[in-house]
N, C-alpha and C positions, 0 to 999 in steps of 0.2 A: 340937284338938278332933276327935273322930271323927265321921264322917258317920253319922247314925242311920237314914237312908233311902237305899237304893240303887235306882236306876231303870235297868233294862236295856232296850236297844233291840236286837232280834235279827232276823234275816232270815226265820226260819221256825219253825214250831211245834215241831219236834224239838229245837231248841236251847232253846226256852222250857221244854219238859217236862224236859229235862236240868237246866237251871239251877234250876228250881223244886224238884226232888228234891234236888239238891246243896246249894243255899243253905239250905233248911229244916233241914238237918243241921248245917251249919257255922257259921251266924251266931249270935253270942251272944244271949242273951235281951235283949229291949228294942230290937232292931234289926229293921227291916222292909225288904221289897224288893218291887218290881213288875217284871214282865217283859212287854214289849210286842213281839209278833211281827208281822212284815210278810209280805207275799205274795211272798217271794223277795228275792234280793239286789238286783235292779234296782229293786224297789219301795222298799226301805229306802234305797238310795243316792239315788234320785230325790226322796224326801220328807225326807231327813235334815235338810237345812239349815232348811227351814220348821218342822220339828218342834222343832229346837233353838232356833229363834227364839221359838217359843211358850214353851218352858221358860225362856228367858232373862228373860222378862217377870215371872216369879213364883218362880223356883227359890230356896227358902230356903237359908241357909248350912249347914244340917244335912243337906242332900240332895246327892247327886252322880249323874251319869249315866255309864253304861258301855255303849259301843256295841261289839257283837261281830259281825264279818262274816267269812264264809269267804273264803279267798284264791281257791280254785278255780284257774283258769288265769291269773289276773291277775298282773302284776308287783307284788310285795309293796311295794316302795318307792313306786311310783306310787299304789297303793291307799291306803297309809298317808297319803300326801300329800293325796289327795282327802278322806279322812276328817278330817284335821286342818284342811284349808281350810274345810270345812263348819262346824267348831266355831268357828274364828276369825271367819268371816263372820256367824255368829249372835251374836257378841259375848260368847261364853263363853270361859273359860280352860281350856285343855287341859292334861292331866297332862304331856304330852311337852314343853310349852313352859316348864315350871316345874321348879325344882330343889328345891322344898319341897312341903308338903302343901296349898298354897293353890290347888287346882285344882277345876274343876267337872265336867269331862268327860274320861273316859279312853277311848281307842279301842284295841280288841284285834282282831287278825287271827288267826282259827283256820286253822292250816296243816295240811292243806289244807281239811279238812271236819271236822265234829263227830266222825265215826267214828275219826279219827286219835287223838282223846282216849281212845277205848275201847281201842285198841291200846296206848296209853301206860300204862294201868293194867289189865293183864290179870287181876289178882286180882279186880277189881270185876266184870269180865265173867263170870268163873267163879262168883263169888258169886251173880250173877243167873241164870246159865245153867250149872248144875253139870256137864253132860256135855261141856263144851268142854275141849279139851286144854290142859294147862298149858304145853306146850312151844312153843306158837305164837310167843311173843316171841323164842325162840332161832333161829327161821328167818331167814335172811339178809334176805328181803324185808320183814320186819316189825320188824327190830331198831331202826330209827329211825322211830317212828310218824309223824313229820312229813315223812318223805321217801318214803312208800309211793307207788309209781307205778301208773298204770293205773286210778285211781279208788279212793279209800279206802272209800267205802260199798260199792262192788261187792266189794272184797276182804273186807270184814267179812261181807257177805252170804254169800259162798262158804264162809268158815270156819264160819259158823253152820249153813248148810244141810248141810254135810258131817257134822254131828253131829245132824241131824234137826230143827233149829230153822228156822222161817220157810220151810218148803218151798214155800209159795205166794208167796214174795218177802218181803224185809225189811220188817217193820212198824216203821218208824222211830220213831213216837211211843212205842210200847210199849217198845222197846229203850232209848230215851232216858230214860224214867221209871225203868225197872228199873236200869240201870247208874248213872244219876245218884244212885240211892239208896245206892250203895256206893263210888263213886269217891273216891280220897284223893290229894290233890296231893302229899303226902309220898312217895308211891310212884311218881308219874307220871314217865314218860320222855318225855312230850310237852312240849317247850319252850313251845309256845304256850299249852297249858293251865296250865302252871306260871306263865306270865306273868299270865294271868287271875287265878289264885289269889293271886299277889303283889299285884295291884291291889286285890282284895277285902280281903285282910288289911290292907293299908295304909289302905284307906278306913275300916275299923272300928277301927283301932288307937287307943287312948286316948292 
């Protein structure tokens, strides 16, 4: 049975705006979602277990929870272990611990930040901001969006400013909403975004 309601826990508003724009386009009719943003990664991680315990007390079988956290400079394995431990301690069933669809919580790590997902689908960026060069993904430093060094959002801001966008600094919420309105997992070169799309597709599959 498909989950009819998806609950997302994310660390900041830019991810919330991105997901709202993307999910509104891709979810089939009759499915709903909520996105709850925290005040940064430390806030989400610090409150995650207690929040999940609250959900454990009433979560209906047709609802699931998807936790999305940026890797930043953390060790990916250690961060995943911490997320999974919070799920287990709350008494919920994680997707990672099951080989079937009988899960309640999925944990996703964005590598390394939301902006890596923009580099992963450059067509979506161009659709939102038409002056941007189509050749950006061919440059060596951007070919693997999940391996961009020196700060992904800073790299994205530089590319945008070079074409006259965000001259006063990257407006993260605006960009998240705009690009989320066009992004397509079928085009994406970001493995972490494709993983999220895979989880969402699995969650709503009949």
